[in-house]
C-alpha positions, 0 to 999 in steps of 0.5 A: 242392869234395868237401865241397860236392858231398857236401853237395849229394848229401846234401840231394838224397837228403834231399829225395827220401827226404822225398818218398817218405815223404809217399806211402808207406802205405795210402790209401782212399776211397769211390767214389760209384756213385749208389745205393751207395758202394764203398770202394777202397784203395791200398797204396803202397810205396817200391821201389828204382826209385820206387814200387809199389802194390797195390789193394784192394776190401774189400767184394768180397773183393779184395785186393793186386790188382796196379797196373801203374805207380806214378808220384809226382812233383811231388805228383801221383799216377798209378796204372795197372791195365792188366787192369782198364782202370782208373787213378787220378789225383790231387794230394796236398794236406795229407795228402789226395789229391784225384783221379779214378778211371776205368774203362772210359771212366767217371770217378768222383771219389775223395778218398783219406786215410790209413788202415789196411789191412784184415787178411785172415782165413785161411779154414779150408781154406787149407793149413797147414804141414807140407807133405809135398811139394815146393814149387817156383817155376817160369817157362815160356814161351808159344812162340807168343807169346813171354811168360813166365809164373810159377807154383807146382809142387807134387810129392809126395815120392818117386821115382815118375813122378807124374800131373799137372794144370795148373790153369786159372782162370776169367774175369778176371786172377787169380793162381796161387791163383785168389784171389777174395774172400779164398778161394784155391781153386787153393791148396786144390785143389793142396794136396789133390791133391799130398798124394794123390800128384798133382803140380799146376802152377797159374800167374799169369794173364798180366799178374798177379804175374810173368807177362807177356803182352798182356792188353787184346786177348787172348781165351780162345783166346790164354789157351789157349796160356798153358795149353798152355805150362804143359802142356808144361812139365810134359812136360819134368819128369822127376818127371812121367809125360808120359803122365798130364798133365791140365788142370783148368779152372774156368769159362772155364778149363773152356772153355780146357782143351777148346781145348788138348785139341782141339790136343793129343791128348797131353792125358791127361784133363780136369777141368771145374768149371762149364765152359760147354757152350754159347755165351757169349751163352746163358751170360750170358742165363741168368746174368743172369736168375738172379742178378737173380732171386736179388737180389729184383728183380720179374719185370717188371724182369727181363723188361725187363732181359732184352729189352734184353740180347737186343737187344744180344746179337742185334747181336753174334751177327749182326755180322761183326766187332767194328767193326760190332758197336761201331757197331750197339751205339752206335746202339742204346744212344744210341736208348735215351737213354744218355749218352756215359759210359754208352754207352761203358761198355756198348759198351766192355764188350760189344764188348771183344776178350775179351767179343766172343770169348767171346759168339761162341764155341761150345765144342761143336766142341772138346768133340766133338773131345776124346777123352781122359776128362773129368770135368764138375762143376756145382753145382746152385745155380751162377747163373753157369754154370747146371747146368740149361742146361749139363749137358743140352748136355753130355748131348746131345754125349755121346749124339750122339757116343758120348762114353762117356769123359765123366762128368757130375755135378751137385753138390747145394747148391754154387755157382759156386765149389763152396762149399755155399751158400743161394742161389747168389748171388755175394754170398754168396761172401765170407760163406761160409768154405768155399772148396771142397766136400770132396766135389769135392776127393775126386771129382777125386782119385779121377777122376785115380787112375782114368784116370791109370794 
C-alpha cells in the first residue's frame, strides 16, 4: 500500500512540475493599435503557491510592473493587473499562447511566444556602492484606511537628529523609486540627499510592491493619507528630528504634499517638483495642446482636438457627481459617432474616480492654508505641467496672501522629469540618459539645510 501511495504522489508531483515548466519563462507579443504596434511581455515564474508574473512594455521603458493575479490551469492563462484596469486571457497551444489583452473596456488580440527578456541598462546617475549611509526596509500603516505600505528609509551615518523628507510620486501607481522608462528618480534623489545629511523615506504606492490598499476607487485625497502615514512614521523614529520633517512631491505628489500640510501644521517644509497650482481641467487642457504641438500636429488638428476636449471638460466641470458626468459624457461621444468600445474607453477614463477628482480639484485653498516654507520648481520645457501656466498661479497666491515663505524657480531647459532636454516631449524621456538635473538636486539640499535648522 505504501508503495502505491508513494508512486501516486510521485506521478502527481511530476505532472504538476511538468505543467509548471510549460508556462515558466518570458512570453511576448505585439498589440495592434491600428496605426502602430506595441510590444507586451510577461515574465512568468513558478512560486510556492502557483505562479507569479510581471509585465514589460519595452517601448515605454516600463519593466517589471506587478501582475496581481497569475492563474494557469488546464492550459489556460489568466493575468490580472488591477491598478491598470487590465487583464490577459489566453490558451497555451504548441508553445504559443493565443489570447486577448483587455484594458478599460477595450479588447485586443494578443498572441504570446517565448522570447528573451530585454536587459535593462543602468542609467549613469543610478546610485553606486559604497553607500555611506544606513538603508532600512520599513513598513507603516495608514491609520485612516488601515492599509500597510512598504518602503526604504535611508539615514545618514552618525548620532545626530537628522532632517528628513518623505517622497511622494506622481500620477499612476509607481514603486518607491518612482521608476519610469528605466529611470529611478526617487532613488537618485534619496541617495544624493542622504549623502548630504538628510534622511529620506520613499515608499511603494498602494497596490505596488508590498504596499496594500484600494486603488481603483482611490483619489488624490486617499493617496494623501498614505503620505501622511509616511510622515507620521518618520516622526516615530529616534534618528529623525521630528521638527524638521518635510514632504517632497512630484507632479500629482505636488498636490498631495499641500493636502497633508494643510491638515498637519507639523510639516516643516515642502518641495514641489512640477506640482500643479490650478485645477486638473486647466492642467490637462494646456498639457494636451502642448504635447500635440510638440508631436507635429497641424494647428487645425490641435484646434479640433481642443474643441472636443473642451466639450467633455465642460460637462465634468458642471456635473454634480460622477454618475451625472458619466451619463452626459456618453450622450456626447455617442453623438459624435463613437462605437461602444471607444465610448467605454473615453468615458471610463474621464469619469473614473481618480480622474474625476483630479479634474475637479483646485489646489489653491490647500496652498493658501499652508504656512511652512515651500520650494516650488518647474521646468521651462515641461509639457505636462506647464511653467507658463502654473508658476504665475503660484505667484498670484504668493502676492495676494503674503506667502513670503514660498520660493519659485523656473528651471531652464528641463522637462517634466527635470531632465535637460530638447523639446520636453514625453517621447524624449526614455532616450535621455540623465535621470534628474544635478542643479535640482543641489537646490533641494540647500533649501532643506536652510529651513531645516
